[in-house]
C-alpha positions as CSV (number, residue, x, y, z in Angstrom):
1,X,0.0,0.0,0.0
2,X,2.9,2.3,0.7
3,X,4.4,1.4,-2.7
4,X,1.0,2.4,-4.4
5,X,0.9,5.7,-2.5
6,X,-2.0,4.8,-0.3
7,X,0.0,5.3,2.8
8,X,3.1,7.5,3.4
9,X,6.6,6.2,4.1
10,X,9.2,3.8,2.9
11,X,8.1,0.2,2.2
12,X,11.3,-1.1,3.8
13,X,10.2,0.4,7.1
14,X,7.5,-2.3,7.2
15,X,9.2,-5.1,5.2
16,X,12.3,-5.3,7.5
17,X,10.4,-6.0,10.7
18,X,8.2,-8.4,8.8
19,X,11.3,-10.3,7.7
20,X,12.4,-10.5,11.3
21,X,9.0,-11.9,12.4
22,X,9.1,-14.5,9.6
23,X,12.6,-15.6,10.6
24,X,11.5,-15.8,14.3
25,X,8.5,-17.9,13.5
26,X,10.4,-20.3,11.1
27,X,13.1,-20.7,13.8
28,X,10.9,-21.2,16.8
29,X,7.2,-21.9,16.1
30,X,7.4,-25.3,14.5
31,X,7.3,-28.6,16.3
32,X,9.1,-31.7,14.9
33,X,5.8,-33.0,13.5
34,X,5.2,-29.8,11.4
35,X,2.5,-28.4,13.7
36,X,2.8,-24.9,15.2
37,X,3.1,-24.0,18.8
38,X,0.2,-22.0,20.4
39,X,2.5,-19.9,22.7
40,X,6.1,-18.8,22.7
41,X,8.2,-16.8,25.1
42,X,9.8,-13.6,23.9
43,X,13.0,-15.7,23.4
44,X,11.1,-18.2,21.2
45,X,10.8,-21.0,23.7
46,X,7.6,-23.1,23.3
47,X,5.3,-22.7,26.3
48,X,2.3,-24.7,27.5
49,X,-0.6,-22.4,28.0
50,X,-2.1,-25.1,30.2
51,X,0.5,-27.3,31.9
52,X,0.5,-30.8,30.4
53,X,-1.8,-29.9,27.5
54,X,1.0,-29.8,24.9
55,X,2.3,-27.0,22.6
56,X,0.1,-27.4,19.5
57,X,-3.3,-26.5,21.0
58,X,-4.9,-24.6,18.1
59,X,-5.1,-25.2,14.4
60,X,-5.8,-21.4,14.2
61,X,-2.2,-20.7,15.2
62,X,-1.0,-22.7,12.2
63,X,-3.4,-20.9,9.9
64,X,-2.4,-17.4,11.0
65,X,1.3,-18.3,10.6
66,X,0.6,-19.6,7.2
67,X,-1.2,-16.4,6.3
68,X,1.8,-14.4,7.4
69,X,4.3,-16.5,5.4
70,X,2.2,-16.5,2.3
71,X,1.7,-12.7,2.3
72,X,5.4,-12.1,3.1
73,X,6.5,-14.3,0.3
74,X,4.3,-12.5,-2.2
75,X,5.5,-9.0,-1.2
76,X,9.2,-10.0,-0.7
77,X,9.5,-12.3,-3.7
78,X,11.1,-15.1,-1.5
79,X,9.8,-18.3,-3.0
80,X,11.4,-20.3,-0.2
81,X,9.0,-18.8,2.3
82,X,6.0,-19.7,0.0
83,X,7.3,-23.3,0.0
84,X,7.2,-23.3,3.8
85,X,3.7,-21.9,3.7
86,X,2.6,-24.7,1.3
87,X,4.2,-27.4,3.5
88,X,2.2,-26.0,6.4
89,X,-1.0,-25.9,4.4
90,X,-0.5,-29.6,3.5
91,X,0.0,-30.4,7.2
92,X,-3.2,-28.4,8.2
93,X,-5.2,-30.2,5.5
94,X,-4.0,-33.7,6.7
95,X,-4.9,-32.9,10.3
96,X,-8.3,-31.5,9.5
97,X,-9.2,-34.5,7.3
98,X,-8.2,-36.8,10.2
99,X,-9.9,-34.8,12.9
100,X,-6.5,-34.5,14.6
101,X,-6.6,-30.8,15.7
102,X,-7.7,-28.5,18.5
103,X,-9.3,-25.1,18.4
104,X,-8.1,-23.2,21.5
105,X,-9.1,-20.8,23.0
106,X,-12.6,-22.3,22.2
107,X,-12.6,-26.1,21.9
108,X,-15.3,-27.2,19.4
109,X,-18.2,-28.6,21.4
110,X,-18.6,-32.4,21.3
111,X,-20.8,-33.7,18.5
112,X,-20.6,-30.5,16.4
113,X,-18.5,-29.0,13.6
114,X,-17.7,-25.4,13.6
115,X,-18.1,-22.8,10.8
116,X,-14.9,-21.0,12.0
117,X,-12.7,-23.8,10.7
118,X,-14.1,-23.6,7.2
119,X,-13.9,-19.8,7.5
120,X,-10.2,-19.7,8.4
121,X,-9.4,-22.2,5.7
122,X,-11.2,-20.0,3.2
123,X,-9.0,-17.1,4.1
124,X,-5.9,-19.3,3.9
125,X,-6.7,-20.5,0.4
126,X,-7.7,-17.0,-0.7
127,X,-4.3,-15.6,0.4
128,X,-2.4,-18.6,-0.9
129,X,-4.1,-18.3,-4.3
130,X,-2.8,-14.8,-4.6
131,X,0.7,-15.9,-3.6
132,X,1.0,-18.9,-5.8
133,X,-0.4,-16.9,-8.7
134,X,2.3,-14.2,-8.2
135,X,5.0,-17.0,-8.5
136,X,3.1,-18.8,-11.3
137,X,3.3,-21.8,-9.1
138,X,2.1,-25.2,-10.4
139,X,-0.3,-25.6,-7.4
140,X,-2.5,-22.6,-8.4
141,X,-5.3,-24.7,-9.8
142,X,-5.4,-26.9,-6.7
143,X,-5.6,-24.0,-4.3
144,X,-8.3,-22.3,-6.4
145,X,-10.4,-25.5,-6.3
146,X,-10.0,-25.7,-2.6
147,X,-11.1,-22.1,-2.1
148,X,-14.2,-22.5,-4.4
149,X,-15.1,-25.7,-2.5
150,X,-14.9,-24.0,0.9
151,X,-17.1,-21.1,-0.3
152,X,-19.7,-23.5,-1.4
153,X,-19.6,-25.5,1.8
154,X,-20.2,-22.4,3.9
155,X,-23.0,-20.9,1.7
156,X,-24.8,-24.2,1.2
157,X,-24.4,-25.8,4.6
158,X,-24.1,-23.0,7.2
159,X,-26.0,-20.1,5.6
160,X,-29.8,-20.4,5.2
161,X,-31.9,-18.6,2.6
162,X,-32.7,-15.8,5.1
163,X,-29.0,-15.1,5.6
164,X,-28.6,-16.7,9.0
165,X,-25.2,-18.2,9.4
166,X,-24.9,-21.1,11.9
167,X,-21.8,-21.1,14.1
168,X,-22.1,-24.9,14.6
169,X,-23.8,-27.8,12.8
170,X,-24.4,-31.3,14.3
171,X,-22.2,-34.1,13.0
172,X,-25.3,-36.3,12.8
173,X,-28.6,-35.2,11.4
174,X,-31.1,-34.4,14.1
175,X,-33.3,-31.6,15.2
176,X,-32.2,-29.7,18.3
177,X,-33.3,-26.7,20.3
178,X,-29.9,-26.5,22.0
179,X,-28.2,-23.2,22.7
180,X,-25.2,-24.1,20.6
181,X,-27.2,-24.6,17.5
182,X,-29.5,-21.7,18.0
183,X,-27.0,-18.8,18.5
184,X,-25.4,-16.5,16.0
185,X,-22.0,-14.9,16.2
186,X,-22.4,-11.6,14.2
187,X,-18.6,-10.9,14.1
188,X,-17.9,-14.2,12.4
189,X,-20.6,-13.6,9.9
190,X,-19.2,-10.2,8.9
191,X,-15.7,-11.6,8.7
192,X,-16.7,-14.8,6.8
193,X,-18.9,-13.0,4.3
194,X,-16.2,-10.6,3.1
195,X,-13.9,-13.6,2.7
196,X,-16.6,-15.1,0.5
197,X,-17.1,-11.8,-1.5
198,X,-13.4,-11.4,-2.1
199,X,-13.1,-15.0,-3.2
200,X,-16.1,-14.6,-5.4
201,X,-14.4,-11.6,-7.1
202,X,-11.0,-13.4,-7.2
203,X,-12.5,-16.6,-8.8
204,X,-15.2,-14.9,-10.9
205,X,-18.0,-16.5,-9.0
206,X,-20.2,-13.4,-8.6
207,X,-23.3,-15.5,-8.1
208,X,-22.2,-15.9,-4.5
209,X,-22.2,-12.2,-3.7
210,X,-26.0,-11.6,-3.2
211,X,-26.3,-14.4,-0.6
212,X,-23.2,-13.0,1.2
213,X,-24.6,-9.5,1.2
214,X,-27.9,-10.8,2.6
215,X,-26.0,-12.5,5.4
216,X,-24.2,-9.3,6.2
217,X,-27.6,-7.5,6.5
218,X,-29.1,-10.3,8.5
219,X,-26.2,-10.3,11.0
220,X,-26.4,-6.6,11.4
221,X,-30.1,-6.7,12.0
222,X,-29.9,-9.6,14.5
223,X,-26.8,-8.4,16.3
224,X,-27.4,-4.7,16.8
225,X,-28.2,-3.5,20.3
226,X,-31.2,-1.2,19.9
227,X,-30.9,0.1,23.4
228,X,-27.2,1.1,23.6
229,X,-25.8,0.6,20.1
230,X,-23.1,-1.7,18.9
231,X,-23.1,-5.4,18.2
232,X,-23.6,-8.1,20.8
233,X,-21.0,-10.8,20.9
234,X,-23.6,-13.6,20.6
235,X,-27.3,-13.4,19.8
236,X,-30.2,-15.8,19.3
237,X,-31.1,-16.9,15.8
238,X,-34.0,-14.4,16.0
239,X,-32.0,-11.6,17.7
240,X,-31.5,-10.6,21.3
241,X,-30.3,-12.8,24.2
242,X,-29.3,-16.3,23.2
243,X,-31.8,-19.0,24.2
244,X,-32.0,-22.8,24.1
245,X,-31.4,-25.9,26.1
246,X,-27.9,-26.5,27.5
247,X,-26.0,-29.7,28.0
248,X,-23.1,-28.5,30.2
249,X,-20.5,-27.9,27.6
250,X,-18.0,-25.0,28.3
251,X,-18.9,-23.2,25.1
252,X,-22.5,-22.7,26.4
253,X,-21.2,-20.9,29.5
254,X,-19.1,-18.7,27.2
255,X,-22.2,-17.7,25.3
256,X,-24.3,-17.1,28.4
257,X,-21.7,-15.2,30.3
258,X,-20.4,-12.9,27.5
259,X,-23.2,-12.5,25.0
260,X,-23.8,-8.8,25.6
261,X,-20.2,-7.7,25.6
262,X,-19.1,-5.2,22.9
263,X,-15.8,-6.3,21.5
264,X,-13.6,-4.3,19.1
265,X,-13.1,-7.1,16.5
266,X,-16.7,-7.7,15.4
267,X,-17.1,-4.0,14.8
268,X,-14.0,-3.6,12.7
269,X,-15.2,-6.6,10.6
270,X,-18.6,-5.0,10.3
271,X,-17.1,-1.7,9.0
272,X,-15.2,-3.4,6.2
273,X,-17.9,-5.9,5.2
274,X,-20.6,-3.3,5.0
275,X,-18.5,-0.8,3.0
276,X,-17.3,-3.6,0.6
277,X,-20.9,-4.8,0.1
278,X,-22.0,-1.2,-0.5
279,X,-19.3,-0.7,-3.1
280,X,-20.5,-3.7,-5.0
281,X,-24.3,-3.1,-4.7
282,X,-24.7,0.7,-4.2
283,X,-27.5,-0.4,-1.8
284,X,-28.3,2.6,0.4
285,X,-29.2,0.3,3.3
286,X,-25.6,-0.9,3.4
287,X,-24.2,2.7,3.3
288,X,-26.5,3.6,6.2
289,X,-25.3,0.6,8.2
290,X,-21.7,1.6,7.6
291,X,-22.3,5.1,8.8
292,X,-24.2,3.8,11.9
293,X,-21.4,1.4,12.8
294,X,-18.7,4.0,12.1
295,X,-20.4,6.5,14.5
296,X,-20.7,3.9,17.3
297,X,-17.2,2.6,16.8
298,X,-15.4,5.9,16.9
299,X,-17.4,7.1,19.8
300,X,-16.8,3.9,21.8
301,X,-13.5,2.2,21.3
302,X,-10.7,4.8,21.0
303,X,-9.0,5.6,24.2
304,X,-10.2,8.9,25.6
305,X,-6.6,10.0,25.6
306,X,-5.8,10.7,22.0
307,X,-2.1,10.6,22.7
308,X,-2.3,6.9,23.4
309,X,-3.7,6.1,20.0
310,X,-5.1,2.7,20.9
311,X,-8.6,1.2,21.1
312,X,-9.8,-0.3,24.4
313,X,-11.0,-3.7,23.2
314,X,-13.5,-5.0,25.7
315,X,-16.6,-3.0,26.7
316,X,-19.8,-3.9,28.6
317,X,-23.2,-3.5,27.0
318,X,-23.3,0.2,27.7
319,X,-19.8,0.7,26.3
320,X,-17.9,1.0,29.5
321,X,-14.4,-0.5,29.4
322,X,-13.9,-3.8,31.2
323,X,-10.7,-5.0,32.8
324,X,-11.1,-8.6,32.0
325,X,-9.7,-11.3,29.7
326,X,-11.8,-12.4,26.7
327,X,-10.3,-15.2,24.7
328,X,-6.6,-14.4,24.9
329,X,-4.6,-12.5,27.6
330,X,-3.1,-10.3,24.9
331,X,-4.3,-7.7,22.6
332,X,-5.5,-9.0,19.2
333,X,-4.3,-6.7,16.5
334,X,-5.3,-8.9,13.6
335,X,-8.8,-7.7,12.9
336,X,-8.4,-4.0,13.5
337,X,-5.2,-3.5,11.5
338,X,-6.4,-5.7,8.7
339,X,-9.8,-4.1,8.4
340,X,-8.6,-0.5,8.6
341,X,-6.0,-1.2,6.0
342,X,-8.5,-2.9,3.7
343,X,-10.9,0.1,4.1
344,X,-8.1,2.5,3.1
345,X,-7.3,0.3,0.1
346,X,-11.0,0.2,-0.8
347,X,-11.3,3.9,-0.7
348,X,-8.1,4.7,-2.6
349,X,-7.5,1.9,-5.1
350,X,-8.7,3.1,-8.6
351,X,-9.9,-0.4,-9.3
352,X,-11.8,-0.7,-6.1
353,X,-12.6,2.9,-5.2
354,X,-16.0,3.9,-4.0
355,X,-17.6,6.5,-6.1
356,X,-17.5,10.0,-4.7
357,X,-20.3,11.1,-6.9
358,X,-23.2,8.7,-6.4
359,X,-25.8,11.3,-6.8
360,X,-26.7,11.3,-3.1
361,X,-23.9,13.2,-1.6
362,X,-21.8,10.2,-0.4
363,X,-18.1,10.5,-0.3
């Protein structure tokens, strides 16, 4: 983006520390079996987040490392890094096919399969597709087929005709009024649907876009707090507080205890997904949603001290900061930085730019 003039500065300012991070991960994050450690010390020592539970506690760690390697290889031109990313991709696929993986910090409930695994794999194949194409790699067609297959799985299995996206599906076919099958995670919907839209554009499968846009609208409608603004963390399939029978699984307690929190990451995903959907459809409802979300976000999450320049990530229903851990005992920069950069790119790239003259005063 700096090279294109969308951001000021010297590209080397960003590429050099990225190179250090890639080197650090390649040197320290990989176990002998090819899996990635969930937690490292600042010196690169593998740590157990729970004593005795092992180092490779989350397939998501592997996926995020792969994303970093693939992006870095494309920008730097280092094909050796892409080769490592592809080796990791193969290992991830083997583990998922065998069911030999974990999903910390949120173990997948017994008897269910999670949409989030398909979602992260979609992003992985989307980014890998760009990287292998840049190198004219002979695995381009394979990665493309995987990406297309994942999009279809999500849209056909997890997303209904009204745009409700299930977080979990049962491994065996049966009706259930359980909490786990009746709740919606708005943030995951926003995130997953822009993955699908970008893959649709990448692979010239524009027929997927209307359903993805409907899902964004539905998640916004179900997830918005009419009393205080902002998106709930979890909601019922019909909106509001999640309901349904419980079976004593830890994920149910997570839903019930934290459903009304306002977290920064769903809101950053909502900003980008609504703006992207508006760009493609020119639907005024989406533009209004973006403005509504934008107003709430920038009134709520930035630190009151502008000199600090950070967002406070965890808020209660009324938007008051909470000093508590949600998911990980670290700040999660992934969503915010990614979405803000994507929005800047969307607004500035001549091929993606939103029109400043739409006839209704938008700019």
